[in-house]
C-alpha positions in Angstrom: -62.5 -38.5 5.9 -64.1 -36.0 4.0 -64.2 -37.0 0.1 -63.5 -34.2 -2.7 -63.9 -35.0 -6.4 -60.8 -35.3 -8.3 -59.9 -36.0 -12.0 -56.5 -37.2 -11.0 -55.6 -40.5 -12.7 -52.7 -42.8 -14.0 -50.4 -42.1 -10.9 -47.9 -44.0 -8.9 -48.8 -44.9 -5.6 -46.2 -44.3 -2.9 -46.2 -45.2 0.9 -44.8 -43.4 3.9 -41.3 -44.1 2.6 -40.1 -46.6 -0.1 -37.6 -46.8 -3.0 -38.4 -46.5 -6.4 -38.2 -49.3 -9.1 -34.7 -50.0 -11.0 -36.1 -49.2 -14.3 -38.8 -47.0 -15.5 -40.1 -45.1 -18.8 -38.6 -41.5 -18.9 -39.5 -38.6 -21.4 -43.3 -39.4 -22.1 -44.0 -35.7 -22.8 -41.0 -35.2 -24.6 -42.2 -33.0 -27.8 -38.8 -33.1 -29.7 -37.9 -37.0 -29.9 -40.1 -40.5 -30.0 -40.5 -41.9 -26.2 -37.5 -43.7 -25.3 -36.7 -45.9 -22.2 -34.1 -44.6 -19.7 -32.3 -46.5 -17.0 -32.5 -45.2 -13.6 -30.1 -47.2 -11.0 -31.7 -48.6 -8.2 -30.7 -46.9 -5.0 -30.7 -48.4 -1.3 -33.7 -48.2 1.1 -31.9 -45.8 3.5 -32.3 -42.1 2.7 -29.2 -40.7 1.1 -27.5 -37.4 1.5 -26.1 -35.1 -1.2 -22.4 -34.5 -0.5 -23.4 -30.7 -0.7 -26.8 -31.4 1.2 -26.6 -29.7 5.2 -27.1 -32.0 8.3 -29.7 -31.5 10.7 -30.8 -27.5 11.0 -29.3 -25.8 13.7 -31.9 -24.7 16.1 -34.3 -27.3 16.3 -35.5 -28.4 19.6 -36.0 -32.3 19.7 -37.5 -31.7 23.0 -40.0 -28.8 21.9 -40.9 -31.0 19.1 -41.8 -33.7 21.3 -43.5 -32.0 24.2 -45.2 -30.0 21.6 -46.2 -32.7 19.2 -49.6 -32.5 17.5 -50.6 -35.3 15.2 -50.9 -34.5 11.5 -54.6 -35.9 11.0 -55.6 -35.8 7.3 -59.2 -34.5 7.4 -59.5 -34.3 3.4 -58.5 -36.9 0.7 -57.2 -33.7 -1.6 -56.2 -30.2 -1.8 -59.0 -28.4 -3.6 -59.0 -25.3 -5.5 -60.0 -23.2 -2.3 -57.2 -24.7 -0.5 -54.9 -23.8 -3.1 -56.1 -20.5 -3.1 -55.8 -20.3 0.9 -52.3 -21.2 0.5 -51.7 -18.5 -2.0 -53.2 -15.9 0.5 -50.6 -17.4 3.2 -47.8 -16.9 1.3 -48.4 -13.4 0.6 -49.4 -13.1 4.2 -45.6 -13.8 5.4 -44.5 -11.7 2.3 -46.6 -8.6 3.5 -45.6 -9.1 6.9 -42.2 -7.8 6.1 -40.1 -10.4 7.8 -36.2 -10.7 7.1 -35.7 -13.8 8.6 -37.1 -17.9 8.5 -37.9 -17.6 12.3 -39.0 -14.3 12.2 -41.5 -14.9 9.1 -42.8 -18.5 11.2 -43.4 -16.2 14.2 -44.7 -13.1 13.2 -48.1 -11.4 12.1 -48.0 -13.3 8.5 -48.2 -16.7 9.8 -51.6 -17.0 10.6 -51.0 -20.4 12.6 -48.0 -19.1 14.9 -50.3 -19.5 18.0 -51.0 -23.2 17.5 -47.1 -23.6 17.7 -45.5 -25.0 20.8 -43.7 -22.5 22.7 -39.8 -22.2 21.8 -40.5 -23.5 18.2 -38.2 -21.8 16.1 -38.2 -22.6 12.2 -35.2 -22.6 9.9 -34.7 -23.0 6.0 -32.5 -21.9 3.4 -33.7 -20.9 -0.2 -34.6 -25.0 -1.5 -36.3 -25.8 2.1 -38.0 -22.6 2.3 -40.9 -23.7 -0.4 -41.1 -27.2 1.2 -41.5 -25.7 4.7 -44.4 -23.2 3.7 -46.2 -25.9 1.8 -45.6 -28.8 4.4 -46.5 -26.3 7.6 -49.9 -25.5 6.0 -51.0 -28.9 4.9 -50.0 -29.8 8.3 -52.5 -26.9 10.0 -55.2 -27.6 7.4 -55.4 -31.5 7.5 -54.4 -31.7 3.9 -52.2 -34.6 2.0 -48.6 -33.9 1.8 -45.8 -35.9 0.3 -42.2 -35.0 -0.3 -39.0 -36.0 -2.3 -36.2 -37.5 0.0 -33.2 -38.2 -2.2 -32.4 -37.1 -5.8 -29.9 -38.8 -8.2 -28.0 -37.8 -11.2 -29.6 -38.8 -14.4 -26.3 -39.1 -16.1 -24.0 -41.2 -13.5 -20.8 -40.5 -15.7 -21.3 -36.9 -14.4 -18.6 -36.2 -11.6 -19.7 -32.7 -10.6 -21.9 -31.7 -7.7 -25.4 -32.9 -7.9 -27.1 -29.5 -7.3 -25.5 -28.5 -10.4 -26.0 -31.8 -12.7 -26.0 -30.9 -16.4 -28.7 -33.6 -17.4 -30.6 -33.1 -14.4 -31.7 -35.2 -11.4 -34.5 -37.8 -10.9 -36.3 -38.4 -7.5 -35.2 -41.7 -6.2 -37.2 -41.9 -3.0 -39.9 -39.9 -1.3 -42.5 -40.1 1.4 -45.9 -39.1 2.4 -47.5 -38.2 5.3 -49.8 -40.8 7.1 -52.7 -39.6 9.1 -51.8 -39.5 12.9 -48.2 -38.7 12.6 -46.5 -36.2 14.7 -46.8 -33.1 12.5 -44.1 -30.8 13.6 -41.6 -33.6 13.2 -42.6 -34.7 9.8 -42.3 -31.1 8.9 -39.1 -30.9 10.2 -37.6 -34.2 8.7 -38.9 -33.0 5.5 -37.2 -29.7 5.5 -33.8 -31.3 6.7 -34.4 -34.1 3.7 -34.6 -31.4 0.7 -32.3 -30.0 -1.1 -31.7 -27.7 -4.2 -30.9 -31.3 -6.4 -34.8 -32.3 -5.9 -35.7 -29.5 -8.0 -33.4 -29.8 -11.1 -36.0 -32.5 -12.5 -37.3 -32.7 -15.7 -41.1 -32.1 -16.1 -41.4 -34.9 -18.9 -40.6 -37.3 -16.4 -44.2 -38.2 -15.5 -45.7 -39.9 -12.7 -45.5 -43.4 -14.2 -42.1 -42.9 -14.6 -41.9 -43.1 -10.7 -39.1 -40.7 -10.4 -41.0 -37.5 -11.3 -40.8 -34.3 -9.2 -42.7 -32.8 -6.8 -43.6 -30.0 -9.0 -44.7 -29.6 -12.4 -44.1 -26.7 -15.2 -47.0 -24.1 -15.8 -48.0 -21.9 -18.6 -47.4 -18.3 -18.1 -50.5 -16.9 -16.7 -51.8 -15.0 -13.6 -54.0 -18.0 -13.2 -51.1 -20.4 -12.8 -48.3 -18.2 -11.8 -49.4 -17.4 -8.4 -48.1 -16.7 -4.7 -47.0 -20.3 -3.7 -45.4 -20.9 -7.2 -41.7 -21.8 -7.2 -39.5 -20.9 -9.5 -36.4 -22.6 -10.0 -32.8 -21.1 -11.1 -30.6 -23.7 -12.5 -27.5 -22.1 -10.9 -28.7 -23.5 -8.0 -31.0 -21.2 -6.3 -34.8 -21.1 -5.6 -37.5 -18.7 -4.8 -41.2 -18.8 -3.9 -43.6 -16.1 -5.9 -44.8 -14.0 -3.0 -46.7 -11.1 -4.9 -47.6 -10.3 -8.5 -48.3 -6.6 -9.4 -51.2 -5.3 -11.4 -48.1 -4.3 -14.0 -47.0 -7.7 -14.3 -44.0 -7.6 -12.2 -43.2 -10.6 -10.0 -42.1 -10.2 -6.7 -40.4 -13.5 -4.9 -39.4 -14.5 -1.3 -36.0 -15.5 -1.0 -34.5 -17.5 1.9 -30.4 -17.8 2.0 -27.9 -20.0 4.0 -28.0 -17.8 7.0 -31.7 -18.0 7.2 -32.1 -14.5 6.2 -35.1 -14.0 3.8 -35.4 -11.3 1.3 -38.0 -9.9 -1.5 -36.7 -9.8 -4.9 -37.8 -8.8 -8.1 -38.0 -11.8 -10.8 -35.4 -11.3 -13.0 -33.8 -13.2 -16.2 -31.8 -15.1 -13.6 -34.7 -17.5 -13.1 -35.9 -18.1 -16.5 -36.2 -21.4 -18.0 -33.7 -22.4 -21.2 -33.5 -26.4 -20.4 -35.9 -28.8 -19.7 -33.5 -31.5 -18.4 -32.8 -29.1 -15.9 -35.9 -28.2 -14.6 -35.7 -24.2 -14.3 -38.4 -21.7 -14.4 -41.8 -21.7 -12.9 -43.6 -24.7 -11.4 -46.6 -25.7 -9.3 -47.0 -28.3 -6.7 -48.1 -31.4 -8.0 -51.4 -32.1 -6.9 -51.9 -35.3 -4.6 -54.8 -37.3 -3.1 -55.5 -40.1 -0.7 -56.8 -43.3 -2.3 -57.6 -46.7 -0.5 -55.0 -45.5 2.0 -52.4 -44.5 -0.4 -51.3 -41.0 -1.6 -51.5 -40.9 -5.3 -49.8 -38.2 -7.5 -51.6 -36.4 -10.4 -50.1 -36.9 -13.8 -48.8 -34.1 -16.1 -52.1 -34.4 -17.8 -54.1 -33.9 -14.8 -52.1 -31.4 -13.1 -53.9 -27.6 -13.7 -52.0 -25.3 -16.2 -49.3 -28.4 -17.1 -47.4 -26.6 -19.8 -43.4 -26.7 -21.3 -44.4 -23.4 -23.0 -41.6 -21.9 -20.9 -39.0 -23.9 -22.7 -40.4 -23.9 -26.1 -43.1 -21.2 -26.9 -46.3 -21.6 -27.8 -45.9 -21.0 -31.5 -44.5 -23.9 -33.9 -40.9 -24.4 -32.9 -38.6 -27.3 -34.0 -36.1 -26.1 -31.7 -35.6 -25.3 -28.0 -35.4 -22.4 -26.0 -33.4 -20.0 -28.4 -36.0 -20.3 -31.3 -39.0 -20.3 -29.1 -41.6 -17.5 -29.6 -44.9 -16.6 -27.5 -48.1 -15.0 -28.1 -48.7 -11.8 -25.9 -50.6 -8.6 -25.7 -47.7 -7.0 -27.3 -47.4 -9.7 -30.6 -45.4 -12.7 -30.9 -42.1 -12.2 -28.9 -38.9 -14.3 -29.1 -36.8 -15.6 -26.6 -34.4 -12.7 -26.7 -37.4 -10.9 -24.9 -38.4 -13.4 -22.5 -38.8 -11.0 -19.3 -41.2 -8.8 -21.8 -43.4 -12.1 -22.3 -43.5 -12.8 -18.5 -44.7 -9.4 -17.9 -47.0 -9.3 -20.6 -48.6 -12.4 -19.9 -48.5 -11.6 -16.1 -50.1 -8.3 -16.3 -53.7 -7.3 -15.6 -54.6 -6.4 -19.2 -52.4 -5.0 -22.1 -48.9 -3.8 -20.9 -48.9 -0.2 -20.3 -45.7 1.9 -19.1 -46.3 4.5 -16.8 -42.7 5.8 -16.3 -43.4 7.7 -12.8 -45.2 4.6 -11.4 -42.6 2.2 -12.5 -39.5 4.0 -11.2 -40.9 4.3 -8.1 -42.0 0.8 -7.3 -38.9 -0.4 -8.9 -36.6 1.9 -6.5 -38.9 0.6 -3.5 -38.4 -2.9 -4.4 -34.9 -2.5 -4.8 -34.1 -0.8 -1.5 -35.5 -3.8 0.2 -33.0 -6.0 -1.5 -30.5 -3.4 -0.5 -31.6 -3.6 2.9 -31.4 -7.3 3.0 -27.5 -7.3 1.8 -26.7 -5.1 4.5 -28.5 -7.3 7.0 -26.4 -10.5 5.7 -23.2 -8.6 5.6 -24.0 -7.5 9.2 -24.7 -11.2 10.2 -21.2 -12.4 8.6 -19.6 -9.3 11.0 -21.4 -10.4 14.0 -19.6 -13.9 13.4 -16.4 -12.5 13.2 -16.0 -14.0 10.0 -13.9 -10.7 8.6 -11.4 -11.2 11.5 -10.2 -14.6 9.4 -8.1 -15.2 6.7 -9.1 -16.8 3.4 -8.7 -20.7 4.1 -5.9 -22.4 2.5 -4.9 -18.8 0.8 -7.3 -19.9 -2.4 -10.7 -19.0 -3.2 -13.5 -22.3 -2.9 -13.9 -24.3 -5.9 -16.9 -22.4 -7.2 -17.6 -19.4 -5.1 -21.2 -19.3 -5.9 -22.1 -22.9 -4.8 -19.8 -24.5 -1.7 -20.3 -25.1 1.8 -19.3 -23.9 5.1 -18.5 -20.2 6.2 -18.3 -19.1 2.6 -21.7 -20.4 1.8 -23.2 -18.8 4.5 -21.7 -15.3 4.9 -20.4 -14.7 1.5 -22.7 -12.8 -1.1 -21.5 -13.1 -4.5 -24.8 -14.5 -6.0 -26.7 -12.4 -3.7 -24.8 -9.6 -5.2 -25.1 -10.7 -8.8 -28.8 -10.8 -8.4 -29.0 -7.1 -6.7 -27.2 -5.9 -9.7 -29.2 -7.6 -12.2 -32.0 -6.2 -11.1 -30.6 -2.8 -10.8 -29.2 -3.0 -14.5 -32.8 -4.4 -15.7 -34.4 -1.3 -14.2 -31.8 0.9 -16.1 -32.8 -1.1 -19.1 -36.5 -0.4 -18.3 -35.8 3.4 -17.7 -33.7 3.5 -21.2 -36.6 1.6 -23.0 -39.7 3.6 -21.6 -37.6 6.9 -22.6 -37.0 5.9 -26.3 -40.5 4.5 -26.6 -41.8 7.9 -25.5 -39.8 9.8 -27.7 -41.1 7.2 -30.4 -44.4 8.4 -29.4 -45.5 4.9 -28.6 -49.0 4.3 -27.5 -47.9 1.8 -24.6 -46.4 4.8 -22.6 -48.6 6.6 -20.3 -47.7 9.9 -19.6 -49.9 13.0 -19.8 -46.9 15.6 -18.5 -44.9 17.8 -20.6 -41.4 17.0 -19.3 -41.2 13.3 -19.1 -37.5 13.2 -18.0 -37.4 15.8 -15.6 -40.7 14.1 -13.8 -39.0 10.5 -14.2 -35.8 12.3 -12.2 -38.1 13.8 -9.6 -39.8 10.5 -9.3 -36.5 8.5 -9.1 -35.3 11.2 -6.7 -38.1 11.3 -4.2 -38.4 7.5 -4.2 -34.6 7.2 -3.4 -35.1 9.8 -0.5 -37.4 7.5 1.2 -34.6 4.7 1.1 -32.9 5.2 4.2 -29.7 3.1 4.5 -26.8 2.6 7.0 -24.2 0.3 8.5 -22.2 0.0 11.3 -18.2 0.6 10.7 -15.6 -1.2 12.3 -15.4 1.5 14.9 -18.9 1.3 15.7 -20.2 4.4 14.2 -23.0 4.6 11.8 -22.2 5.1 8.0 -25.3 6.4 6.3 -26.0 5.7 2.9 -28.4 7.1 0.3 -30.0 4.9 -2.2 -28.1 6.6 -4.8 -24.9 5.8 -2.8 -25.6 2.1 -2.8 -26.1 2.1 -6.6 -22.9 3.9 -7.2 -20.8 1.7 -5.1 -22.1 -1.7 -6.2 -19.3 -2.8 -8.1 -17.0 -2.0 -5.3 -18.8 -4.3 -2.7 -16.6 -7.3 -1.7 -18.9 -10.3 -1.7 -15.7 -12.0 0.3 -16.7 -12.7 3.7 -13.3 -12.3 5.0 -13.3 -8.5 4.1 -13.6 -5.7 6.6 -17.3 -4.2 6.6 -16.2 -1.1 5.0 -14.9 -3.0 1.9 -18.2 -5.3 2.1 -20.3 -1.9 1.5 -18.0 -0.7 -1.1 -16.5 2.3 0.6 -13.9 4.1 -1.6 -12.9 7.2 0.0 -10.2 7.3 2.9 -12.1 9.0 5.7 -14.6 6.0 5.3 -12.0 3.0 5.0 -9.9 4.6 7.8 -11.7 2.3 10.1 -11.1 -0.9 8.5 -8.0 -2.2 10.0 -7.4 -5.3 8.0 -3.9 -6.6 6.6 -2.5 -5.8 3.4 -2.9 -9.1 2.1 -6.7 -8.4 2.2 -6.5 -5.4 0.3 -4.4 -7.2 -2.5 -7.5 -10.1 -2.3 -10.3 -7.2 -2.3 -8.4 -5.6 -5.6 -7.8 -9.0 -7.2 -11.4 -9.9 -7.1 -12.5 -6.7 -8.7 -13.1 -8.5 -12.2 -15.3 -11.0 -10.6 -17.5 -7.9 -8.9 -17.9 -6.8 -12.5 -20.0 -9.6 -13.4 -23.8 -10.3 -13.2 -23.2 -14.0 -14.1 -23.2 -16.7 -11.9 -21.0 -19.5 -13.3 -21.7 -22.3 -10.9 -20.2 -24.9 -13.1 -16.6 -23.1 -13.2 -14.0 -24.5 -11.5 -12.2 -22.0 -9.2 -10.0 -22.2 -6.4 -7.9 -19.3 -7.5 -4.7 -17.9 -5.2 -4.7 -14.0 -5.3 -1.9 -14.2 -7.5 -3.6 -16.2 -10.1 -6.5 -13.6 -9.9 -4.0 -11.1 -10.5 -2.7 -12.7 -13.3 -6.3 -12.5 -15.0 -7.4 -15.9 -14.2 -11.0 -15.3 -13.5 -11.2 -13.3 -16.8 -9.6 -16.0 -18.6 -12.2 -18.6 -17.1 -15.2 -16.2 -18.1 -16.0 -15.7 -14.5 -14.9 -12.0 -14.3 -15.2 -9.1 -16.6 -13.5 -5.9 -17.6 -16.6 -3.7 -18.6 -19.2 -3.2 -16.3 -23.1 -2.8 -17.3 -24.5 0.6 -16.9 -26.6 0.6 -13.4 -27.1 4.4 -12.6 -30.3 5.5 -13.8 -29.9 8.8 -12.4 -27.0 9.5 -14.7 -28.9 8.3 -17.5 -31.8 10.7 -16.9 -29.3 13.8 -16.4 -27.7 12.8 -19.5 -30.8 12.8 -21.8 -32.3 15.9 -20.1 
């Protein structure tokens, strides 16, 4: 085995599969409190499955795995900097390929190792599994060590809610590491099948000597640490992988879904870190190495770029996220401007706003998100979900996090993220306009009609975004980018509605082909307040009937709202011209 230098120390040694000790020390990097002991309950030696964790992924072929079996030969005792850089390039290659499903991403030109896979191999992974698929698959094909969490448990045993939304976070109760000679494809598959979103909900202060640490660690906000392959966790239960960082500091993510579709989304405030206990924000894979035949994990102190500044800033702060401040090229910025903090830190050089280029880039990125949504809706239609009725006459207990058909074919979370991206573009355009009016030097523009040029740039980019969907009668309905923006609040997230309502049709002519019952129309109207909201309250109990929605249950619970956040960039530009 090739030896590589390492400064990794103080790590916890793990075997192929083992149970974590019953008690351990937690919070060893806690900057707010003295060190305290925390009790972690013992767990069985058998792998446990979360109530919300899926079973075996559909489409796996044991026959293909066995016949195409290939041993995972570990050739190096640790990942080098060059390996990490290569992994980043691999993830970016997947992104650049334009693939829109996990199977296509793994069999397409972006996957450098696709020709080494056995014939008939098809990969599947949702949002929580996709990062593990990319990392384990790359490690396998490059002979590198790898380990993964298998079981997570709640830190607060009195918490009766779903583990993936545990208020005080989770800890890793069981993990496994690959041994050289193991069937590589089977190990990758079993890893992908075992993990779920709860394994990301771990406090980075749980260091390796606690024994219950995460596979990831939080990093400082800069281009060296946040790169393609970095994972970003939204505590509302969603995970994405950084795929590309633009020179302007904008971050593009690869996002997989329960239906195995893959979308490209712009990093928004939905992913920002707030609570250390819930483990949100940007984090990298914790380094591992082989020592004495065992897999050893790097401590926080020995993990490159480890930092908790995403939660507390880099300025003196006796509180948490709400009082945090960060130093940037734009000066010291507060948590209320966290997106600006990230952009300033990730930008090549000082942040400069180039209105024309910014608008063109944002429209192009959002266009991809729009097409991804169309594809997701079509997948539900292809399965005939729209012909079914709402099960039990009630919404799921939580429409943003559930299981079954609703989890796979509804789009409330996807729609909220899309509306958030459009809303943030609207805010960006308004701010650039105001900064230019104030003659702020950060705005780079050498023309004499900034509003007209911004409007023209918007229209040119929008015209390049060609969208369409197939109506219930089989005819094609063409949509412009602007059409899509103007009907976002009308687009139904409910998989039991006709495709016309899923796509936000409001005209009688377009809706004429929607042959559904009047009761479904009632549901559509009753869900409007939820469509108005950009938030995704995963912790709120729902399960409302249509009559309860009509009576304002969603608004009373804070799930629905009456007012709609402005989205129409074109309307704003015309209003100030």
